[in-house]
Every structure is written in C-alpha cells, then in structure tokens.
N, C-alpha and C positions, 0 to 999 in steps of 0.2 A: 846659451844654457849654462848656470852658474853653479847650482848647490842642491844636495838633497841632505836626508837625514841629519838633523843639526845634532852634533855630536855633542855629549855631555860636557858642558864648559863649566868648570867649577869656578865660579867669580870669587877672587881673592876679597875676603872680608877687612874692611878697612874703617877705621874709626871716624865718627861723625866730624872730628877736628880735623880729618884730612881731605875735608872735601874742597879746600880751596886750590888745590894742585893745579897746575898750569898743562893745559892740554892742548896738542897741535891737532887741528883738522883743515883740511884734508891731510892725511899723513903723506909727506913726501917720500919717504922710504920705508917699506915695512920691514926691511932686514935690521934697520936701526933702532926699532922700537922695542924697548924691553917691556914695557906696561901698556899695551893693547887693550884698549877699554870700550864696551859698549856705548855706544852714542844714545843718550838718553831720548826716549820717543821715536828712536828710528824704526821705519817698517820696511821689512824687504820687500822687493818688488819682484814680477814675474815677467819673463819675456812674452811677447806676442808676435807669433805663435810661441808656447813654450819651448819646442824642442828645437835646437839650433842657437847660436851665439846670437843673441838678440836679434833673431829672425832673419838673420843673414844665410846666403847660399852656403851649403856645405859640398865641396868637389863641383862646383859650378850650378848646383839646383839647390832649390829649397828643400830643407831637411824634411823627410817624410814625419809625420806627428805619431807614426806607430807601424806596424805591419799588418794589413787586411784588417780584421776585425779586432785586433790587440791594439788598444791606445797607450802611447808612451807619455800622455799629456801629464798625467797626475805624477808619474816618475820625474819628468822633465822640469816641473812645477817645483816639486820639493826640492830637487837639485839647485834650483836657482835661490830658493831660500835657504839651503844649508850654507851655500857659498856665501849668501850676504847676512850669515850670522857669525857675529864677532867671535874670532878665535875657534871657529869651527877648524876641524882638520880636513884637510882636503882630502887626502886618501880615504877617508871614512865616508865622505860626500859621495865620492866616486864609487866606492862599493856598494852602498845602499842604493844609487841609481842603478847599479846595474841589476841588483837584487830585486828591485821593485818591477824593472820591465821585464826579466823573466817571469816574475810573477803573473804579470799581465798575459805574457805569452801563453803560460800554462794554464790560465783560467780560460783563454779564448780557444786554444787548441789542447783539451785535457787529454791526459792517457787514459784509455779506457778501461775498466775495471776487468774486463775480459773480452776475448775476441779480438778481430784485427784492428790495428792501430792505425786508423785512415787519415790521422793528423800530424803523424810523426814529421812530414815532410814540411809543412808549414810551420810547426812548431820549431823545427830545426832552424828555418829560415828565419823566423822571428828572433830566436836566440842569437843568432849570427850578426843580425844587425843590431841586437841589443849589446853584443860584444864590440861591435865597430864604434856605437856611439861612445861606450865607455872608454875604449882606446883614444878616441879624439879628445877626449878631456883629462883624460889621466895622462897621457904619454906624449903631450905636444905643448908648443909654446904658447897656442891659442888658449887652451885650457888653462894653463897656468896664469897668463894674463887676465882671463876673465876671473880667475878666484881672486887675484891681487886687486882687480878693480873693485870687485864687490866687498872684499874686505876694508878697503878703504871708504866706502861708502857707509859700511856698516861701523866702523871704529874710529877712533880718536887716540891719539898717542899721548899719555899722560906721563909727566916727568916723574922718575922714580924719587923716593923722599916720602914714603909713607909707612908707618907702622901701623898694623892692623891690630894683632893682638898678640899675647903672651901666654905659653904653656909652661908651667913649671913642672920639672920633672926632680923630687926631692931625693929619691934614692941615688941618682947618679949626680947630684948636686949640680944641675944645670938649668938653664932656661932657654925656652926655643921662641924666637921673634919670627911672626910672620907678616910679610909685607912685601913693599916694592924698595929694594935697596941698592938696585944695580950689580955690576960684577966685580967692581973695584972693592976692595975691603977697606972699610973705614974704622970707627969706634963707635961702641956701645958702652953707655953707663946709666947706672942706677943710683938714685939719690946723690947725684955729682961723683961717684966712684966708678972708674973706668973698669969694665970687666975683660977677662980674658976672653978671646974669641978662639973656639974650638973649629967653627967651621962656618963659611960665609957664601952663600948662593944669592942670585938675584931677588929670591923670595922668600929666602929662609936663612937665619942666623942662628947658631947654637953657642951659647957662653956658658963659662963658669959661672955659678951662682954661690955666693957664700951664705952658709947658714945662718950666720948672725954677724952684727957689727955694719961698718959701711959697706953699701954694696947689695946688702941682703934685702932691702925693701925701698920704696920710694917712686920718684918721678924716672921714668925710663925714655931715653931718646938715643938715637941713632945720628952719627955725623957721616955724611956720605961725601966721598972725595969729589972735587969739582976740578975740570980743567980750566975754568974761566977766574977763579979766585979763591974764595974762604969756602970750606967743607958746608956742604947743605945740611941742615938739621930736620930731622922729621918732627912732626906733631909728638906730643908727649902723651904717654900712657902712664898709669900707675900700677906698680905692684904692690898689692895691699896686704896687710898682714893682720892676724887676729891672734893674741895670746890669752889663752883660756886657762883660768886657775880652777882646774878641776879638782873637785872634793868628791870623795867616794866613802861611803859607810856600809857594812853591812852589820847589823847590830841583830844580837840573839841569833847568831849563826846557827843553823841547821838545828833550831830548837833547844840550844844549850844557852840558858840566860847568862847574860853577862859576856859571852863569848863576841867579840868584836875585831872586823877587818876594817882598817881605815886608813885614808891617806891624802894628802893633796898634792897634785904634780902640776905641771904645766904642759899644755898642748898649743902648738904654734901651727898654724896653718897660713899659706900665702897663693895668692891668685890674683888675674886680672879679672875684674867682674864689671868693667864698663861695657856699655853696649856697643854692638859694630852695625855697621851699614853697608850693603853690597857695594863694590866698588863704581858700578852704574848707577849708584842711588838707589833709592827706594826707602822701603819700610826698615827702621833698626830693628837687628835682631839682638835678641836677650838671651845669652846663653845659659844652660844650666852646667855649672862646673863641678868638676869631682877635685877634691883637694886630698892629697897625702899630708900627714904632719911631718914637721920638719925632723931632722935626724935625731937630734938630741932631746926631743918631746920624750916625756917619761912619767909614770905614776909610781911614786915609792907608797908601800903599802904594808903596815905592822900589823901583828895579830896580838891579842891580848885577851884575858879573862880567865875565871876558872868557874867550874860547874860541879855542884856537889853530886858525888854517885854514893849515895849512903852517908852514914852518920861520921865516919872517921876518913873518907876518901874524896879526893877533888881531881877531876880533869883539868889540865891547866894547857891554855893554848898560848904559844908564843912564836916569835920568828918576824923576820921582816926580808922585804926583797923590794928592788926596784924593777919595774916592768917597763923596759924601753919599747919605742914603736919601730926602732931600727936596730936590732939586736946584733951584737957580733955573731958570727958563725963559729961551730955550731950553736944555734940558740938555745938557750935554757928557758928563759923567760921572755915573754913578748905581750905587747899590749897591741892588739890589731885596733886601728882607727881610720876612719875616712869620715870626711865631710863633704855634703853636698849643697849647693846653694843655686836657687832658682833666682837670677838676676833680675826677671820682671816682677815675680810675686814677692821677692824679698823673704822667701822661706827656705826651708832646707832641712836636713837631718845630721845628725852625728852618730856615727857608728862606733861601738866600743866592744871588746871581747878580750878577755884573758887568755893567754895561750901558755902551755908548759906540759912537759910531761909529768906525769903523777909524781913521779919521784923528785922533780925539780922545784915543786912548790916548796918555798922556805917555811912553810908553817906547820908546826909539830904539835901534836896533844900527847901529853903525857900524864899518867896516874901519878898522884902525891898522897901519902897517908898510908893508912893500914886498912887491911881488908877489901883492897880493890881487885878488880878483873885481873886475870892472868894476861892478857893482851898487852904487848909492850907499846913503844912509839908509834903514832899514827900520824901519816901525812895527810894535811887539809886543804882543800883548794879555796880560794876566795873565787867570787862570780859576779856576774851582771845580771844572768838571767837573759831573757829576751828582752828586757826594756819594753818599747811599745811595740816590738814586733820585728821581724826581719826586713833588712833593707837592702836595695841595691844601688850602686855607686857609680857615676860615669867615669871612667879612666881619665886622670889629669893628663894623659898625652894627647887628648882629643883625636883617638883612633877609633872611636866608635864601640870600644870594648866597654865591658860592665865588670865591675869588681863587687862580690858579695855572694850570696846574703851574708848580711853582719847585723847583729842585735843593734837597734838603733832607736831614736827617740827624735821628735820633732823639734826644730829650733825655727827662730824667727829674728829679722833683721829690720831696723828702721830704715828710711829713706837714704840715709846716709851710710848704710851697711854696718852700723851699730849692731853688735850682736846681743840681744836682749838677755836679761838673766835669766836662769833656769833651773828648776828643781823638778827632778823625777823620784818618784816615792812608789815602793813597791813592796807589799808584804807577803808576797806569795813566792819569794826566790829564796827560800830556805831561811828567812830571817826578815829584818826590815830594812831594805835597800834604800839608800839615798845617794843620788848622783846629782850634784849642783856645781853652779858659780852664783855667788850671791849678788853679784853686781853686773850691770851691763859693761860689755867689752867694746871699749872704743878702738876701732881700726885704726892701724898706723899707714898713713898714706891712702885714704880712702879715693876712689875715682872723683874726678872735677867736672 
C-alpha cells in the first residue's frame, strides 16, 4: 500500500533555457535532494491486490481488501498512486486514504433516516479496520519506507541552479527571483551589477532593485556556492524595460474654446516576459504579466487658454503640476497607472487616471476684464475620461490578485516586445482628448 489523494503539488516554473540541468535517478537519499522533480513519462503503479504492502502479509495474514460488503480497494489504489506522485505529502495521502475507506463503510452500512440502526455494529467494525490500516501506513517504519520507495520511483533529483522567473515590486524597490537555488546564499546580478540580497531561500530570493542606472535592467543571473570549486551559475533571464514618452492633451476643455491641458511625461515599466515551462517538462507557459510604473514615472501637465465671456470679460485658465505615479505621502496629485502584457498574444492594455482632491488640482480659472460674473477663482480638473473602457490588471506580485478597474486602452507589441506606437483620441471627454506616443518604444533587454 503506497499512496492516496495526490496532494496539490505546485510545480516550480523554470525557463526553457534551464532544461539542461543534471538530474539523479534513482535518488540515493531523498533527505539530501533539494529539487525533487517528477520523472517525465512516469506512470504510478498499483499493488496487486491493492491493500497491503505490495500484497505481502500483514501481521501474518494477507491483508483483507475490505470489510464484509465494504471494499477498500479503491482507497488502497488511490493511496498507491498518491505515494507514487512526486512531491506528494505523505500525511495528506494517509488522511485521504482513511477518509475514503470510511466513506466506503458508510456507503455499505448506512445510517437509517429513522428507526433502529441495525448496521451500527458492522459500520463500527469497518471503521475500526480503516483506522488500523491508516495507523499501519502513517505510524510505522514500513509505511515510511513504502512512501520513500515510491517517491524514488516517481522522482529524480535535479541539481539546483535554475532561475525560473522574476517578479518586480516597484513600490518596495525589490525583485523576487523564483527557481532552485539551494540554501547557501550566493550572488545575484542584473546587467552585470551585483544586487543587495534581502532574503535567500532554496526556491525564492528577494533583492533590492535600483530604479534607474546600473542593475535596473538587463540579464539576470544567480551564482550559487559550490563545495567542489567555482560557483555554479544559473541560466540567464532578462529584466525588460519600456520607457514610454506619453503625450497628453485635452483641447477645448469643458466646451471652452482654447482651454487646453497638455503635457509630456515618462512612464517606465519593467518585467520578465519570457515564457516558462514546468520543471517536469511540458508545454511552455506564456504568462499574463501586470506591471506597475517605476517610482520616478510622472506626467507634468500645464493649463492655458482664455475664453471670452461677453465683450469685455475673459475667463483665463492657468496653472501647472506634476502627477507622479508614486507620490509622497500625504498624496496631493497622483497619476494612477498600470500595464498588462499577454506574453502569448503580444497584446495588452495601459491604464491611466488622474487623482487629486478637488482643492489640490493646480489649475485655476479667473475672470479678467470688466462686466465679469461675480464668482471668484475656480479650480479646474484635468481628466482622461474612460479611455476605451475600464480595465483590470494582474498584480505584479504574482499573488493572483487583481488591480482595478482603471480607465484603459489597448496596446500591442511586436514579436520582440517592441511596444507599437499608439494614438487614442476621444471627443466625448469634455473636450478633445489625445493620449499618444508617436514612435514605437524599443525595449531595453528584451527576452532572448
């Protein structure tokens, strides 16, 4: 008897470049293997008969395959398969084994809806036998040996030294590396610049990430200490960067001819957009990445123009301000922005929204001249409107969360992840809105 319910085993995603790693099979010592990997093409086997360690006697007799009319064979078969599923958790296999046997007892000797319970005795004896079988596999050396032997059939031990993928956290100025690195701390470099390591675990590394300059983009590589000589270097992945020269204009704002909000800023985004493959091989995975802008990304906007209000009075719009994507706290002006990239379709979206309290907007309208309305200075807000509609964006942290909705429009990339030029216009946003970058944005350090 070996395994039941294959516990959820989240396979570490590794890059296609990392498939040439050396693997040990059969595994000599499971306790020393830090990167147990499912053998490609392996199929678990079931004992015959299913209940009992490979059909051998239990306490001098051949193990019963159930109790009276309750069959334990399905539970025993699942238990065998679970033990022989690479990285399955033994305790979970044993718990599922017990649950399925007791379900068979209850199904064969059900509790009546009413009246005398004539099956309580057989149901109790059946459950007792299920508990005995569970103790034999969960609390004995024989059970542990069976699990270890099954894992050695199902797994191979692959040497650590693989970089799977990167997750960028712009607000905290960190990058998380996922892969197989071993427990001994080594070095991490981006673009040839060594990064400061915040934490190091066998499958996760967190490093400080410069916002700009050396170490902010480029080839990413991990050096892992070796007891036999020079440090082992992982495969290389790329931290890719896009710098978007975003131009914004809202002309004839709020039906005031010649009132204009306008500015050109810079939005920078970084991500690992290369495909990954499961550690045990298989079809490449093309992730959908969510990207936050770098902390210094911002859009400056200036307001100008005058609008006649009668023959001798004009309403004049003035003011300027910079909308940062990561404002100091307490925030006054902010540019909310996110990017999404579908790395398979080479499409995505860009979300944009101005944020501020009404009084914080730096744009003011004042009357100049004679015979003007009595109202004084007014605060006027710039806006993006809904763009092409509200959009939701995957969290850059890879935690399955979603950010949004944010007004957004579609974007597109070429096969080398060049961001294609874009012009969005809209005459229904209280004026004529134009949001654009007029040339393709060539990425820095695209995937190789």
